[in-house]
KOLGU-4560 file (N, C-alpha, C; in nm, 3 decimals, padded with zeros to 5 digits):
<recs>
<n_xx: -00.993 n_yy: -01.402 n_zz: 01.869 ca_xx: -01.015 ca_yy: -01.297 ca_zz: 01.773 c_xx: -00.883 c_yy: -01.224 c_zz: 01.747 mol: A seq: 1 type: UNK>
<n_xx: -00.850 n_yy: -01.204 n_zz: 01.622 ca_xx: -00.726 ca_yy: -01.135 ca_zz: 01.590 c_xx: -00.745 c_yy: -00.985 c_zz: 01.606 mol: A seq: 2 type: UNK>
<n_xx: -00.638 n_yy: -00.918 n_zz: 01.643 ca_xx: -00.641 ca_yy: -00.772 ca_zz: 01.655 c_xx: -00.594 c_yy: -00.711 c_zz: 01.525 mol: A seq: 3 type: UNK>
<n_xx: -00.660 n_yy: -00.606 n_zz: 01.484 ca_xx: -00.623 ca_yy: -00.535 ca_zz: 01.363 c_xx: -00.581 c_yy: -00.395 c_zz: 01.405 mol: A seq: 4 type: UNK>
<n_xx: -00.462 n_yy: -00.354 n_zz: 01.365 ca_xx: -00.411 ca_yy: -00.222 ca_zz: 01.397 c_xx: -00.388 c_yy: -00.146 c_zz: 01.268 mol: A seq: 5 type: UNK>
<n_xx: -00.405 n_yy: -00.016 n_zz: 01.273 ca_xx: -00.362 ca_yy: 00.067 ca_zz: 01.164 c_xx: -00.319 c_yy: 00.200 c_zz: 01.219 mol: A seq: 6 type: UNK>
<n_xx: -00.239 n_yy: 00.271 n_zz: 01.143 ca_xx: -00.186 ca_yy: 00.400 ca_zz: 01.186 c_xx: -00.243 c_yy: 00.508 c_zz: 01.096 mol: A seq: 7 type: UNK>
<n_xx: -00.293 n_yy: 00.612 n_zz: 01.159 ca_xx: -00.345 ca_yy: 00.727 ca_zz: 01.086 c_xx: -00.264 c_yy: 00.847 c_zz: 01.130 mol: A seq: 8 type: UNK>
<n_xx: -00.213 n_yy: 00.923 n_zz: 01.037 ca_xx: -00.136 ca_yy: 01.043 ca_zz: 01.071 c_xx: -00.226 c_yy: 01.164 c_zz: 01.051 mol: A seq: 9 type: UNK>
<n_xx: -00.244 n_yy: 01.239 n_zz: 01.159 ca_xx: -00.327 ca_yy: 01.359 ca_zz: 01.156 c_xx: -00.245 c_yy: 01.475 c_zz: 01.208 mol: A seq: 10 type: UNK>
<n_xx: -00.232 n_yy: 01.577 n_zz: 01.129 ca_xx: -00.161 ca_yy: 01.697 ca_zz: 01.170 c_xx: -00.023 c_yy: 01.664 c_zz: 01.226 mol: A seq: 11 type: UNK>
<n_xx: 00.043 n_yy: 01.567 n_zz: 01.164 ca_xx: 00.177 ca_yy: 01.529 ca_zz: 01.204 c_xx: 00.184 c_yy: 01.438 c_zz: 01.325 mol: A seq: 12 type: UNK>
<n_xx: 00.069 n_yy: 01.394 n_zz: 01.376 ca_xx: 00.066 ca_yy: 01.304 ca_zz: 01.492 c_xx: 00.015 c_yy: 01.169 c_zz: 01.446 mol: A seq: 13 type: UNK>
<n_xx: 00.089 n_yy: 01.064 n_zz: 01.476 ca_xx: 00.046 ca_yy: 00.929 ca_zz: 01.439 c_xx: -00.046 c_yy: 00.874 c_zz: 01.547 mol: A seq: 14 type: UNK>
<n_xx: -00.165 n_yy: 00.833 n_zz: 01.507 ca_xx: -00.260 ca_yy: 00.770 ca_zz: 01.598 c_xx: -00.265 c_yy: 00.622 c_zz: 01.565 mol: A seq: 15 type: UNK>
<n_xx: -00.241 n_yy: 00.538 n_zz: 01.662 ca_xx: -00.249 ca_yy: 00.393 ca_zz: 01.643 c_xx: -00.387 c_yy: 00.350 c_zz: 01.688 mol: A seq: 16 type: UNK>
<n_xx: -00.460 n_yy: 00.288 n_zz: 01.597 ca_xx: -00.599 ca_yy: 00.252 ca_zz: 01.623 c_xx: -00.610 c_yy: 00.100 c_zz: 01.620 mol: A seq: 17 type: UNK>
<n_xx: -00.676 n_yy: 00.044 n_zz: 01.721 ca_xx: -00.698 ca_yy: -00.100 ca_zz: 01.727 c_xx: -00.846 c_yy: -00.124 c_zz: 01.707 mol: A seq: 18 type: UNK>
<n_xx: -00.880 n_yy: -00.199 n_zz: 01.604 ca_xx: -01.019 ca_yy: -00.232 ca_zz: 01.576 c_xx: -01.078 c_yy: -00.309 c_zz: 01.692 mol: A seq: 19 type: UNK>
<n_xx: -01.198 n_yy: -00.268 n_zz: 01.731 ca_xx: -01.270 ca_yy: -00.341 ca_zz: 01.835 c_xx: -01.236 c_yy: -00.298 c_zz: 01.976 mol: A seq: 20 type: UNK>
<n_xx: -01.146 n_yy: -00.205 n_zz: 01.995 ca_xx: -01.111 ca_yy: -00.158 ca_zz: 02.128 c_xx: -01.184 c_yy: -00.030 c_zz: 02.159 mol: A seq: 21 type: UNK>
<n_xx: -01.293 n_yy: -00.035 n_zz: 02.236 ca_xx: -01.376 ca_yy: 00.082 ca_zz: 02.263 c_xx: -01.295 c_yy: 00.195 c_zz: 02.326 mol: A seq: 22 type: UNK>
<n_xx: -01.209 n_yy: 00.162 n_zz: 02.423 ca_xx: -01.129 ca_yy: 00.266 ca_zz: 02.487 c_xx: -01.034 c_yy: 00.330 c_zz: 02.386 mol: A seq: 23 type: UNK>
<n_xx: -00.975 n_yy: 00.247 n_zz: 02.301 ca_xx: -00.885 ca_yy: 00.301 ca_zz: 02.199 c_xx: -00.961 c_yy: 00.390 c_zz: 02.103 mol: A seq: 24 type: UNK>
<n_xx: -01.079 n_yy: 00.346 n_zz: 02.061 ca_xx: -01.159 ca_yy: 00.427 ca_zz: 01.969 c_xx: -01.194 c_yy: 00.561 c_zz: 02.033 mol: A seq: 25 type: UNK>
<n_xx: -01.235 n_yy: 00.560 n_zz: 02.160 ca_xx: -01.274 ca_yy: 00.686 ca_zz: 02.224 c_xx: -01.155 c_yy: 00.780 c_zz: 02.240 mol: A seq: 26 type: UNK>
<n_xx: -01.038 n_yy: 00.727 n_zz: 02.267 ca_xx: -00.923 ca_yy: 00.816 ca_zz: 02.276 c_xx: -00.890 c_yy: 00.874 c_zz: 02.140 mol: A seq: 27 type: UNK>
<n_xx: -00.910 n_yy: 00.796 n_zz: 02.035 ca_xx: -00.887 ca_yy: 00.846 ca_zz: 01.900 c_xx: -00.991 c_yy: 00.952 c_zz: 01.864 mol: A seq: 28 type: UNK>
<n_xx: -01.117 n_yy: 00.925 n_zz: 01.893 ca_xx: -01.223 ca_yy: 01.022 ca_zz: 01.865 c_xx: -01.197 c_yy: 01.151 c_zz: 01.941 mol: A seq: 29 type: UNK>
<n_xx: -01.163 n_yy: 01.140 n_zz: 02.068 ca_xx: -01.135 ca_yy: 01.258 ca_zz: 02.151 c_xx: -01.018 c_yy: 01.337 c_zz: 02.094 mol: A seq: 30 type: UNK>
<n_xx: -00.912 n_yy: 01.268 n_zz: 02.054 ca_xx: -00.796 ca_yy: 01.336 ca_zz: 01.997 c_xx: -00.832 c_yy: 01.409 c_zz: 01.868 mol: A seq: 31 type: UNK>
<n_xx: -00.913 n_yy: 01.345 n_zz: 01.784 ca_xx: -00.951 ca_yy: 01.409 ca_zz: 01.659 c_xx: -01.042 c_yy: 01.528 c_zz: 01.682 mol: A seq: 32 type: UNK>
<n_xx: -01.139 n_yy: 01.514 n_zz: 01.771 ca_xx: -01.230 ca_yy: 01.626 ca_zz: 01.799 c_xx: -01.153 c_yy: 01.741 c_zz: 01.866 mol: A seq: 33 type: UNK>
<n_xx: -01.049 n_yy: 01.709 n_zz: 01.941 ca_xx: -00.972 ca_yy: 01.814 ca_zz: 02.007 c_xx: -00.904 c_yy: 01.907 c_zz: 01.906 mol: A seq: 34 type: UNK>
<n_xx: -00.886 n_yy: 01.861 n_zz: 01.783 ca_xx: -00.832 ca_yy: 01.949 ca_zz: 01.678 c_xx: -00.929 c_yy: 02.063 c_zz: 01.648 mol: A seq: 35 type: UNK>
<n_xx: -01.052 n_yy: 02.049 n_zz: 01.694 ca_xx: -01.156 ca_yy: 02.149 ca_zz: 01.672 c_xx: -01.188 c_yy: 02.224 c_zz: 01.802 mol: A seq: 36 type: UNK>
<n_xx: -01.095 n_yy: 02.224 n_zz: 01.897 ca_xx: -01.122 ca_yy: 02.278 ca_zz: 02.031 c_xx: -01.170 c_yy: 02.423 c_zz: 02.029 mol: A seq: 37 type: UNK>
<n_xx: -01.114 n_yy: 02.506 n_zz: 01.946 ca_xx: -01.156 ca_yy: 02.646 ca_zz: 01.943 c_xx: -01.303 c_yy: 02.659 c_zz: 01.906 mol: A seq: 38 type: UNK>
<n_xx: -01.344 n_yy: 02.587 n_zz: 01.802 ca_xx: -01.485 ca_yy: 02.592 ca_zz: 01.761 c_xx: -01.575 c_yy: 02.531 c_zz: 01.867 mol: A seq: 39 type: UNK>
<n_xx: -01.534 n_yy: 02.417 n_zz: 01.922 ca_xx: -01.616 ca_yy: 02.349 ca_zz: 02.023 c_xx: -01.632 c_yy: 02.437 c_zz: 02.147 mol: A seq: 40 type: UNK>
<n_xx: -01.525 n_yy: 02.500 n_zz: 02.191 ca_xx: -01.529 ca_yy: 02.580 ca_zz: 02.314 c_xx: -01.587 c_yy: 02.719 c_zz: 02.296 mol: A seq: 41 type: UNK>
<n_xx: -01.561 n_yy: 02.783 n_zz: 02.181 ca_xx: -01.598 ca_yy: 02.924 ca_zz: 02.164 c_xx: -01.693 c_yy: 02.950 c_zz: 02.049 mol: A seq: 42 type: UNK>
<n_xx: -01.719 n_yy: 02.848 n_zz: 01.966 ca_xx: -01.810 ca_yy: 02.865 ca_zz: 01.854 c_xx: -01.751 c_yy: 02.939 c_zz: 01.736 mol: A seq: 43 type: UNK>
<n_xx: -01.622 n_yy: 02.961 n_zz: 01.739 ca_xx: -01.556 ca_yy: 03.033 ca_zz: 01.633 c_xx: -01.410 c_yy: 02.989 c_zz: 01.628 mol: A seq: 44 type: UNK>
<n_xx: -01.343 n_yy: 02.995 n_zz: 01.519 ca_xx: -01.394 ca_yy: 03.018 ca_zz: 01.384 c_xx: -01.464 c_yy: 02.893 c_zz: 01.331 mol: A seq: 45 type: UNK>
<n_xx: -01.555 n_yy: 02.914 n_zz: 01.237 ca_xx: -01.623 ca_yy: 02.800 ca_zz: 01.175 c_xx: -01.519 c_yy: 02.713 c_zz: 01.105 mol: A seq: 46 type: UNK>
<n_xx: -01.530 n_yy: 02.582 n_zz: 01.123 ca_xx: -01.439 ca_yy: 02.492 ca_zz: 01.051 c_xx: -01.463 c_yy: 02.501 c_zz: 00.900 mol: A seq: 47 type: UNK>
<n_xx: -01.357 n_yy: 02.499 n_zz: 00.824 ca_xx: -01.370 ca_yy: 02.499 ca_zz: 00.679 c_xx: -01.285 c_yy: 02.385 c_zz: 00.622 mol: A seq: 48 type: UNK>
<n_xx: -01.331 n_yy: 02.325 n_zz: 00.513 ca_xx: -01.253 ca_yy: 02.216 ca_zz: 00.453 c_xx: -01.109 c_yy: 02.258 c_zz: 00.428 mol: A seq: 49 type: UNK>
<n_xx: -01.018 n_yy: 02.169 n_zz: 00.463 ca_xx: -00.875 ca_yy: 02.196 ca_zz: 00.447 c_xx: -00.809 c_yy: 02.246 c_zz: 00.574 mol: A seq: 50 type: UNK>
<n_xx: -00.889 n_yy: 02.300 n_zz: 00.668 ca_xx: -00.834 ca_yy: 02.346 ca_zz: 00.796 c_xx: -00.805 c_yy: 02.225 c_zz: 00.884 mol: A seq: 51 type: UNK>
<n_xx: -00.716 n_yy: 02.240 n_zz: 00.982 ca_xx: -00.682 ca_yy: 02.126 ca_zz: 01.068 c_xx: -00.803 c_yy: 02.056 c_zz: 01.130 mol: A seq: 52 type: UNK>
<n_xx: -00.902 n_yy: 02.131 n_zz: 01.172 ca_xx: -01.023 ca_yy: 02.069 ca_zz: 01.228 c_xx: -01.089 c_yy: 01.977 c_zz: 01.126 mol: A seq: 53 type: UNK>
<n_xx: -01.105 n_yy: 02.024 n_zz: 01.005 ca_xx: -01.173 ca_yy: 01.943 ca_zz: 00.903 c_xx: -01.088 c_yy: 01.826 c_zz: 00.857 mol: A seq: 54 type: UNK>
<n_xx: -00.958 n_yy: 01.843 n_zz: 00.858 ca_xx: -00.870 ca_yy: 01.729 ca_zz: 00.828 c_xx: -00.893 c_yy: 01.621 c_zz: 00.933 mol: A seq: 55 type: UNK>
<n_xx: -00.905 n_yy: 01.661 n_zz: 01.059 ca_xx: -00.932 ca_yy: 01.565 ca_zz: 01.166 c_xx: -01.069 c_yy: 01.499 c_zz: 01.148 mol: A seq: 56 type: UNK>
<n_xx: -01.171 n_yy: 01.576 n_zz: 01.107 ca_xx: -01.305 ca_yy: 01.518 ca_zz: 01.086 c_xx: -01.304 c_yy: 01.423 c_zz: 00.967 mol: A seq: 57 type: UNK>
<n_xx: -01.227 n_yy: 01.455 n_zz: 00.864 ca_xx: -01.214 ca_yy: 01.364 ca_zz: 00.749 c_xx: -01.148 c_yy: 01.234 c_zz: 00.794 mol: A seq: 58 type: UNK>
<n_xx: -01.048 n_yy: 01.244 n_zz: 00.878 ca_xx: -00.982 ca_yy: 01.125 ca_zz: 00.932 c_xx: -01.080 c_yy: 01.044 c_zz: 01.016 mol: A seq: 59 type: UNK>
<n_xx: -01.160 n_yy: 01.112 n_zz: 01.098 ca_xx: -01.260 ca_yy: 01.042 ca_zz: 01.179 c_xx: -01.361 c_yy: 00.970 c_zz: 01.090 mol: A seq: 60 type: UNK>
<n_xx: -01.399 n_yy: 01.033 n_zz: 00.981 ca_xx: -01.489 ca_yy: 00.970 ca_zz: 00.885 c_xx: -01.426 c_yy: 00.844 c_zz: 00.827 mol: A seq: 61 type: UNK>
<n_xx: -01.298 n_yy: 00.851 n_zz: 00.796 ca_xx: -01.226 ca_yy: 00.735 ca_zz: 00.742 c_xx: -01.222 c_yy: 00.623 c_zz: 00.846 mol: A seq: 62 type: UNK>
<n_xx: -01.193 n_yy: 00.658 n_zz: 00.970 ca_xx: -01.190 ca_yy: 00.558 ca_zz: 01.077 c_xx: -01.328 c_yy: 00.494 c_zz: 01.091 mol: A seq: 63 type: UNK>
<n_xx: -01.433 n_yy: 00.575 n_zz: 01.091 ca_xx: -01.570 ca_yy: 00.525 ca_zz: 01.111 c_xx: -01.615 c_yy: 00.433 c_zz: 00.998 mol: A seq: 64 type: UNK>
<n_xx: -01.563 n_yy: 00.455 n_zz: 00.878 ca_xx: -01.614 ca_yy: 00.379 ca_zz: 00.764 c_xx: -01.519 c_yy: 00.271 c_zz: 00.714 mol: A seq: 65 type: UNK>
<n_xx: -01.398 n_yy: 00.265 n_zz: 00.766 ca_xx: -01.299 ca_yy: 00.178 ca_zz: 00.704 c_xx: -01.296 c_yy: 00.035 c_zz: 00.754 mol: A seq: 66 type: UNK>
<n_xx: -01.357 n_yy: 00.007 n_zz: 00.868 ca_xx: -01.338 ca_yy: -00.129 ca_zz: 00.918 c_xx: -01.466 c_yy: -00.192 c_zz: 00.972 mol: A seq: 67 type: UNK>
<n_xx: -01.576 n_yy: -00.156 n_zz: 00.915 ca_xx: -01.699 ca_yy: -00.227 ca_zz: 00.948 c_xx: -01.790 c_yy: -00.156 c_zz: 01.046 mol: A seq: 68 type: UNK>
<n_xx: -01.906 n_yy: -00.217 n_zz: 01.063 ca_xx: -02.012 ca_yy: -00.157 ca_zz: 01.143 c_xx: -01.974 c_yy: -00.144 c_zz: 01.290 mol: A seq: 69 type: UNK>
<n_xx: -01.895 n_yy: -00.237 n_zz: 01.343 ca_xx: -01.858 ca_yy: -00.228 ca_zz: 01.484 c_xx: -01.778 c_yy: -00.102 c_zz: 01.513 mol: A seq: 70 type: UNK>
<n_xx: -01.688 n_yy: -00.068 n_zz: 01.423 ca_xx: -01.608 ca_yy: 00.053 ca_zz: 01.443 c_xx: -01.695 c_yy: 00.177 c_zz: 01.430 mol: A seq: 71 type: UNK>
<n_xx: -01.784 n_yy: 00.178 n_zz: 01.332 ca_xx: -01.875 ca_yy: 00.293 ca_zz: 01.318 c_xx: -01.961 c_yy: 00.308 c_zz: 01.443 mol: A seq: 72 type: UNK>
<n_xx: -02.011 n_yy: 00.198 n_zz: 01.497 ca_xx: -02.091 ca_yy: 00.205 ca_zz: 01.619 c_xx: -02.007 c_yy: 00.256 c_zz: 01.736 mol: A seq: 73 type: UNK>
<n_xx: -01.883 n_yy: 00.213 n_zz: 01.742 ca_xx: -01.794 ca_yy: 00.259 ca_zz: 01.848 c_xx: -01.768 c_yy: 00.409 c_zz: 01.836 mol: A seq: 74 type: UNK>
<n_xx: -01.742 n_yy: 00.456 n_zz: 01.714 ca_xx: -01.721 ca_yy: 00.599 ca_zz: 01.692 c_xx: -01.847 c_yy: 00.676 c_zz: 01.730 mol: A seq: 75 type: UNK>
<n_xx: -01.963 n_yy: 00.624 n_zz: 01.693 ca_xx: -02.090 ca_yy: 00.687 ca_zz: 01.728 c_xx: -02.104 c_yy: 00.699 c_zz: 01.880 mol: A seq: 76 type: UNK>
<n_xx: -02.081 n_yy: 00.588 n_zz: 01.950 ca_xx: -02.093 ca_yy: 00.591 ca_zz: 02.096 c_xx: -01.996 c_yy: 00.691 c_zz: 02.158 mol: A seq: 77 type: UNK>
<n_xx: -01.875 n_yy: 00.698 n_zz: 02.105 ca_xx: -01.775 ca_yy: 00.793 ca_zz: 02.157 c_xx: -01.817 c_yy: 00.937 c_zz: 02.132 mol: A seq: 78 type: UNK>
<n_xx: -01.869 n_yy: 00.964 n_zz: 02.012 ca_xx: -01.919 ca_yy: 01.100 ca_zz: 01.983 c_xx: -02.033 c_yy: 01.137 c_zz: 02.077 mol: A seq: 79 type: UNK>
<n_xx: -02.125 n_yy: 01.043 n_zz: 02.099 ca_xx: -02.238 ca_yy: 01.070 ca_zz: 02.188 c_xx: -02.190 c_yy: 01.089 c_zz: 02.332 mol: A seq: 80 type: UNK>
<n_xx: -02.086 n_yy: 01.015 n_zz: 02.370 ca_xx: -02.029 ca_yy: 01.031 ca_zz: 02.504 c_xx: -01.966 c_yy: 01.170 c_zz: 02.518 mol: A seq: 81 type: UNK>
<n_xx: -01.895 n_yy: 01.215 n_zz: 02.416 ca_xx: -01.839 ca_yy: 01.350 ca_zz: 02.418 c_xx: -01.949 c_yy: 01.455 c_zz: 02.430 mol: A seq: 82 type: UNK>
<n_xx: -02.055 n_yy: 01.436 n_zz: 02.354 ca_xx: -02.167 ca_yy: 01.531 ca_zz: 02.358 c_xx: -02.230 c_yy: 01.533 c_zz: 02.497 mol: A seq: 83 type: UNK>
<n_xx: -02.245 n_yy: 01.417 n_zz: 02.558 ca_xx: -02.302 ca_yy: 01.410 ca_zz: 02.692 c_xx: -02.209 c_yy: 01.475 c_zz: 02.794 mol: A seq: 84 type: UNK>
<n_xx: -02.080 n_yy: 01.447 n_zz: 02.783 ca_xx: -01.982 ca_yy: 01.502 ca_zz: 02.877 c_xx: -01.970 c_yy: 01.652 c_zz: 02.864 mol: A seq: 85 type: UNK>
<n_xx: -01.969 n_yy: 01.702 n_zz: 02.742 ca_xx: -01.952 ca_yy: 01.845 ca_zz: 02.717 c_xx: -02.084 c_yy: 01.906 c_zz: 02.669 mol: A seq: 86 type: UNK>
<n_xx: -02.189 n_yy: 01.880 n_zz: 02.745 ca_xx: -02.325 ca_yy: 01.917 ca_zz: 02.707 c_xx: -02.341 c_yy: 02.062 c_zz: 02.662 mol: A seq: 87 type: UNK>
<n_xx: -02.282 n_yy: 02.160 n_zz: 02.730 ca_xx: -02.299 ca_yy: 02.298 ca_zz: 02.681 c_xx: -02.244 c_yy: 02.318 c_zz: 02.540 mol: A seq: 88 type: UNK>
<n_xx: -02.155 n_yy: 02.231 n_zz: 02.497 ca_xx: -02.093 ca_yy: 02.244 ca_zz: 02.365 c_xx: -02.147 c_yy: 02.138 c_zz: 02.268 mol: A seq: 89 type: UNK>
<n_xx: -02.259 n_yy: 02.076 n_zz: 02.303 ca_xx: -02.313 ca_yy: 01.965 ca_zz: 02.225 c_xx: -02.341 c_yy: 02.004 c_zz: 02.080 mol: A seq: 90 type: UNK>
<n_xx: -02.400 n_yy: 02.119 n_zz: 02.059 ca_xx: -02.433 ca_yy: 02.160 ca_zz: 01.922 c_xx: -02.307 c_yy: 02.177 c_zz: 01.839 mol: A seq: 91 type: UNK>
<n_xx: -02.205 n_yy: 02.236 n_zz: 01.896 ca_xx: -02.079 ca_yy: 02.255 ca_zz: 01.822 c_xx: -02.020 c_yy: 02.121 c_zz: 01.782 mol: A seq: 92 type: UNK>
<n_xx: -02.018 n_yy: 02.025 n_zz: 01.875 ca_xx: -01.963 ca_yy: 01.893 ca_zz: 01.844 c_xx: -02.046 c_yy: 01.825 c_zz: 01.736 mol: A seq: 93 type: UNK>
<n_xx: -02.178 n_yy: 01.834 n_zz: 01.749 ca_xx: -02.268 ca_yy: 01.766 ca_zz: 01.655 c_xx: -02.259 c_yy: 01.824 c_zz: 01.514 mol: A seq: 94 type: UNK>
<n_xx: -02.225 n_yy: 01.951 n_zz: 01.501 ca_xx: -02.222 ca_yy: 02.013 ca_zz: 01.368 c_xx: -02.087 c_yy: 02.002 c_zz: 01.298 mol: A seq: 95 type: UNK>
<n_xx: -01.985 n_yy: 01.953 n_zz: 01.366 ca_xx: -01.852 ca_yy: 01.946 ca_zz: 01.305 c_xx: -01.849 c_yy: 01.873 c_zz: 01.170 mol: A seq: 96 type: UNK>
<n_xx: -01.906 n_yy: 01.751 n_zz: 01.162 ca_xx: -01.899 ca_yy: 01.682 ca_zz: 01.032 c_xx: -01.966 c_yy: 01.762 c_zz: 00.920 mol: A seq: 97 type: UNK>
<n_xx: -02.078 n_yy: 01.825 n_zz: 00.948 ca_xx: -02.148 ca_yy: 01.902 ca_zz: 00.846 c_xx: -02.068 c_yy: 02.022 c_zz: 00.798 mol: A seq: 98 type: UNK>
<n_xx: -02.007 n_yy: 02.096 n_zz: 00.891 ca_xx: -01.924 ca_yy: 02.209 ca_zz: 00.853 c_xx: -01.810 c_yy: 02.164 c_zz: 00.762 mol: A seq: 99 type: UNK>
<n_xx: -01.758 n_yy: 02.045 n_zz: 00.790 ca_xx: -01.643 ca_yy: 01.996 ca_zz: 00.714 c_xx: -01.681 c_yy: 01.918 c_zz: 00.589 mol: A seq: 100 type: UNK>
<n_xx: -01.812 n_yy: 01.898 n_zz: 00.568 ca_xx: -01.858 ca_yy: 01.830 ca_zz: 00.448 c_xx: -01.828 c_yy: 01.681 c_zz: 00.447 mol: A seq: 101 type: UNK>
<n_xx: -01.827 n_yy: 01.618 n_zz: 00.565 ca_xx: -01.803 ca_yy: 01.474 ca_zz: 00.573 c_xx: -01.919 c_yy: 01.405 c_zz: 00.643 mol: A seq: 102 type: UNK>
<n_xx: -01.930 n_yy: 01.277 n_zz: 00.620 ca_xx: -02.030 ca_yy: 01.195 ca_zz: 00.687 c_xx: -01.958 c_yy: 01.093 c_zz: 00.774 mol: A seq: 103 type: UNK>
<n_xx: -02.009 n_yy: 01.074 n_zz: 00.894 ca_xx: -01.953 ca_yy: 00.973 ca_zz: 00.983 c_xx: -02.027 c_yy: 00.841 c_zz: 00.970 mol: A seq: 104 type: UNK>
<n_xx: -02.130 n_yy: 00.839 n_zz: 00.887 ca_xx: -02.208 ca_yy: 00.716 ca_zz: 00.868 c_xx: -02.325 c_yy: 00.705 c_zz: 00.963 mol: A seq: 105 type: UNK>
<n_xx: -02.349 n_yy: 00.810 n_zz: 01.040 ca_xx: -02.463 ca_yy: 00.815 ca_zz: 01.131 c_xx: -02.499 c_yy: 00.961 c_zz: 01.152 mol: A seq: 106 type: UNK>
<n_xx: -02.622 n_yy: 00.986 n_zz: 01.193 ca_xx: -02.670 ca_yy: 01.122 ca_zz: 01.219 c_xx: -02.658 c_yy: 01.150 c_zz: 01.367 mol: A seq: 107 type: UNK>
<n_xx: -02.604 n_yy: 01.265 n_zz: 01.400 ca_xx: -02.591 ca_yy: 01.304 ca_zz: 01.541 c_xx: -02.710 c_yy: 01.393 c_zz: 01.576 mol: A seq: 108 type: UNK>
<n_xx: -02.795 n_yy: 01.342 n_zz: 01.662 ca_xx: -02.907 ca_yy: 01.419 ca_zz: 01.715 c_xx: -02.940 c_yy: 01.365 c_zz: 01.853 mol: A seq: 109 type: UNK>
<n_xx: -03.031 n_yy: 01.431 n_zz: 01.927 ca_xx: -03.057 ca_yy: 01.386 ca_zz: 02.065 c_xx: -03.107 c_yy: 01.241 c_zz: 02.075 mol: A seq: 110 type: UNK>
<n_xx: -03.163 n_yy: 01.187 n_zz: 01.968 ca_xx: -03.217 ca_yy: 01.051 ca_zz: 01.972 c_xx: -03.131 c_yy: 00.949 c_zz: 01.899 mol: A seq: 111 type: UNK>
<n_xx: -03.005 n_yy: 00.981 n_zz: 01.877 ca_xx: -02.918 ca_yy: 00.889 ca_zz: 01.803 c_xx: -02.905 c_yy: 00.756 c_zz: 01.875 mol: A seq: 112 type: UNK>
<n_xx: -02.929 n_yy: 00.650 n_zz: 01.800 ca_xx: -02.910 ca_yy: 00.514 ca_zz: 01.850 c_xx: -02.792 c_yy: 00.456 c_zz: 01.773 mol: A seq: 113 type: UNK>
<n_xx: -02.683 n_yy: 00.435 n_zz: 01.841 ca_xx: -02.561 ca_yy: 00.389 ca_zz: 01.775 c_xx: -02.562 c_yy: 00.242 c_zz: 01.740 mol: A seq: 114 type: UNK>
<n_xx: -02.664 n_yy: 00.170 n_zz: 01.782 ca_xx: -02.670 ca_yy: 00.027 ca_zz: 01.752 c_xx: -02.733 c_yy: 00.013 c_zz: 01.617 mol: A seq: 115 type: UNK>
</recs>
């Protein structure tokens, strides 16, 4: 199987993404969600389109939709893993795409099946 790489620049940081690499996808998802750390940790300020957090969510949406269902499933699993790991902040993480007006190609709720 050939490896496909692409580079996404977010907030001046280049992220190298390898299609089909679950660990790579999760590190990318974690890096992008970390741009929203203030909202995730404290619930404020609300993310607004054009802000660094929403730019990161738009990039995550692009990653999730740009290279097929496997990548979207991987992004979904990584988001669900973040929600599980940071359970007290689950609602904040789950609402990020909606605040930013983007779709990740899946709905985040307690019963999300990424397959």
